[in-house]
N, C-alpha and C positions, 0 to 999 in steps of 0.2 A: 494855571492853564493846562490842558491835557497834553499839549505838545512838550511840556517840560518833563513829563514822566518818561524815563528811558528804560531800555531793556535791562540795564545794569541795576536800576532801582528795584525792578521786580525780582531779578536774580538774587539780590542781597536779602530781600525779605523772605523768599522761599527757601534760600540756602542751597541753590544750584548755580550752575554756570550760565553765562550769557548765551552760550551755544544751545543749552537745553531750552531756555526761554524762547530763543529764536525758532527752534524746531517746533516747539509746542504751538506757538502762535501762527506759524506758517503752515501747519499741518504735516510737517515732515515726519518720517519714521524715526525711531530711536528714543521715543518718550512714552512711558506707560500712560494708559488712559487716565488713571487716577492722578498722576502728576500733571498731565495735560489739562485736566479739568481744574485742578488747583491753581495752575498758572493763569488760565483764562479767567477764572473767577477773580483772582487778585488783580489782574490787569484791568478788569472792569471796575473793580472797587477803587483803584487808584486813578481811574480816568484815562488810562493809556488809550491813545487813538491810533489804530493801525492805519497806515497810509491808504489812500483811496486806490481803487483798482485801476483807475486811469493814470496814465503817466504824468499828467499835469492837472492840478485842480482847475475847475472852470469858474469857481466863484471869484469875485473881485478881491484882489490883494493876496490870494493864496499862492503858495510856491510850488516847487517841483518835488517829485519823488526821486531821491537819489539812492540808487542801489549800491551796496557795499558787499563784495564777495570776499570771503577769506577761507583758506584751506584748513581742514580740520587738524592737519599736522602742526599748525601754529598754536594750537591749544594743548600742547603736551604739558606734562607735569612741570610746574614752576615757570612756564614760559608765558608770561602775561604782557610782554612787550607790545604785541599787537592789540591786546585788549585795551591797553592805555591809549594807543594810537586811534583805535576805533572810537573810544569815548571822546577824544579830542575832535575827531571828524564829526561825530554826532552833534556835538556842541556848536561847531562852526556852521553846520548845515541848518541847525535850528536858528542860529543868529540871522541867517539869510532868509528866514521865514519859509523854510522848506522842510521836508521830512526825509529821514534816513531809513532805509530798509536793509537789515543785515540778514544774509543767508550764508550758511556754511556749506562748502563744497567738500564732499567726502572723497576718500580715495577711489571708491567705486564710480562716483559721478565723473571724476576726472579721467579715469581709465576708460570708461564707456562713453565718454563725450556726451554727458547729459546736461542739459540746461537747468538752471535753478528755476524754481516756481515763478519768481517775479519776472524773469526774463521770458520764460515760455508764455506767461500770461500778459506780457507787454505792460507791466505795471510801473516801469521806471522810465524817466526821461534822460538819465545819465547814469554811468556806472564807474565805480572805483574798485579796482582789484587790489586788495590789501595783502601784501606779502606774495612771494613767488609762487607761480603755477607752472605746470609743464609747458614746454613750447607747443606741444600738440594741442593742449587745451586752449592756449592763447590763440592759436591759429583757428581753432574751432569757433571761439567766441567772435573773433574778427569777422569770420564768414557769416555767422548766424545772428549777430547783434548789430543793429544799425544805430544805436544811440551813442553819443559821445562817451569815450572811455578813457580813463587815466589809470596808469599803473603806479602804485605807491610802494616805495621801498624795493622795487626791482625793475629791471629793463630787459626787454627781449629784442636783441639786435636784429632778429629776423622780421620783426614787425615795426613799421613806422608809426608807433603809437606814442602819445604823450606819456612821459614817465617822470617821476620825481624820486631821486635816489640820494643817499648820503655819499660823501666823498670816500668811498671804501678804499680805493687805491692809495690816495695820499694819506688817509688817516692811518692805515697800516704802515705806510712808509715812514711817517713821522714817529710812530710808536717804536719802530725798529731802530731808527736813528737815535731816539731817546735812550734806548738800552745801550747802544754803542757809547753814548755820552757818559753813561754810568760805568763804563769799562767792560761791558759784555761783548764778546766776539763769537762765542759758541751759542747760537740762538736757534731754537727750533720753532716751527710753525704748527699750530694745532687747528686743523680744519679739513673736512673731506672735500678735496678739490673736485670742481665741476658739479657739486651737489646743488649749489646755487651760484648765481652770477656774483653776488656780493662776496661769498667766500673766495671764489676764484680771484676777484679783483684784490681782495685783501692779501691773498698769497702773493700776487704779482707786485704789490707795493712792498711787501716784506722782502721779496726776491731782489727787487731793484736796489733797496738799501743794502742788502748783503753783498751784492755784486759790486756796488760802488765802493765797498770796503775790501774788495778783492777776495771775497769768499763766495764759493758756489756750494750751497747746501746739498748734502747727500740725501738719498731716499730715507735714511733713518731720521732725518730732521723734519720730516712731514708726518704728523701724527693724525690718524683718523679720529673724528670726534662724533660721528653720528651714523645711524643705520642707513645704508645706501638705498634700501627699498622704501622706508617710511620717511626718511629725513629727520627722524627724532633724535635729539642729542643723547649720547650715552649717559648713563649714571656712572658714578665714580668707578665702580668695580669693573666696568667694561673697557676702560682706557688701557691701552697697551703702551707702556713706556719704553723708550729705547734702552738697549743694554748699557750704552755709554751715555750718561746724562749730560745735557747741556747746562749752562749756567742760567739760562733764561728761556722762557716760552712766550711767543706772540700768539694769542688766541683770537679766533675770529669773532667771538662775542663774549660777553661777561658770564653768561650761563655756562658756556664751555669752560671758561677760566675758573669758575667756582667749582665745577665738578672735578677739573684737573687738580686744583689745590687740595680737594678732599682725597683724591688718589695719592698725591704726593705725601700727604700727612699719614695716610695708611701705611706707606712705605718707609715712614720714619724721617722724612724730609721736613724742614721748616721753611715756610715762605714768610719773609724774604731772606732769612739768614743763610739758608743753603741754596735756594733757587728762587729766581725772580720770575714774576708772571705779570703780563699785561693783557687786558681784554679790549672789548669794543662795544659801544652803545651807552655806557654809563647807566645801565639798567639791569637790575638783578632782583629776583624775588627774595624777600626777607627770609633768612634762615638757611639759604643755600650754602653760604660760606661765611665764616667768622672774620676772615681777612678782608679788609677794604681794598678793592682792586683798582690799581692805576689803569686808566682806560681812555678811550677816545670818545668823547660825548657826541652823540647824534643830536642835532637840533631838531627834535621832534616837532616842536611848535612851528618852526619855519617850514618844515616839510609839509605839515598839514595845511598851513596857510597857503603855501604855493599851490598845493593840489586843489583846494577849493577855489582859488583864484582862476586856475586853468579851467576847472569845471564851469564856473560862471561865464567865462569868456566863450567857451564852446557852446553853452546853452543860448547865449545871446547872438550866436552866429559869427563871432569874431574869429579871425585867423590867428593862431598861435604858431609863430614861425619855428621856434626851437622845439625839438622833440624830446631831448633828454635834459632835465633840469637837475643840476647837481648842487646839493646843499652842504656847505662845509661845516665842520665842527671844530673841537679843540681838545687837547690833552688835558685830563684831570689827574693830577698827581695825588695818590693816596698812600697805601702802606705796603704794597706788594712787590716793590722794587728796592733792591739794595745796591748801592754803589760799590764796585769791587776794584776801583782804580787803585 
């Protein structure tokens, strides 16, 4: 059936990203005309059916058009966490006999407060924001978009919106305590504070564990991990290590942990024999790092299931009392931590 063909299927056959396919099919800039024609032709051959221009199909038994917005910064090199989450969302939406529409919000669109095509043309009946956007853009959408909206993997405390997030605070708290159990006391945190709500929450979880053990980390124990303007995670050579090295690092995500490990190896350190490292997500692009990273696994399936459940309730006119839905995960022990007791 046509609805089983996904953007990812087209992207794989053409050899481009899902973002490129989305831009080509929705008429956005950033795709050559030759590539656009190739993508459109293949989509037709595969039987891909673009969602109707109306927000809800009128034929009997048809479902909703559910829009998914994602910022282009979440498609940086090796960062396919949100691509996997999008694919899970798309599958769940298909299961409910509805259609998903993906559009990428560029830096310029966010800065200039520009609506996506599907919102401007009122083509969707519900909206999912996947991954964090600026507070200004969230406020702009709330003012200009009337359809039910859910934030996935971030929360904006300034907006009373439905959001589904992982347990960043306690996930990082548990990881830091795990390192203490292994004998580590000099522990640094890797993450650019206030860059995203989840990084800040993970830092606060780390800080709580440190303070409960009678330690107040100095400024040299907070390591920047990404560009403050773009939000893109540094590659290994851009990490600035402290002059006095800790025995362990708590990283705000596995991709950061992988790049940090490469930096440490460049400096002659061995992980975990010399320094231990933990991450967050239990998701990393193959080839980023040879060391299997001990991490806090995000229950991606439950987050997606909860999001779709909320969307269905809102579309049916039901009241969802709780605004922030926190999904817990668990520590996954691998190879990146050594006991120094």
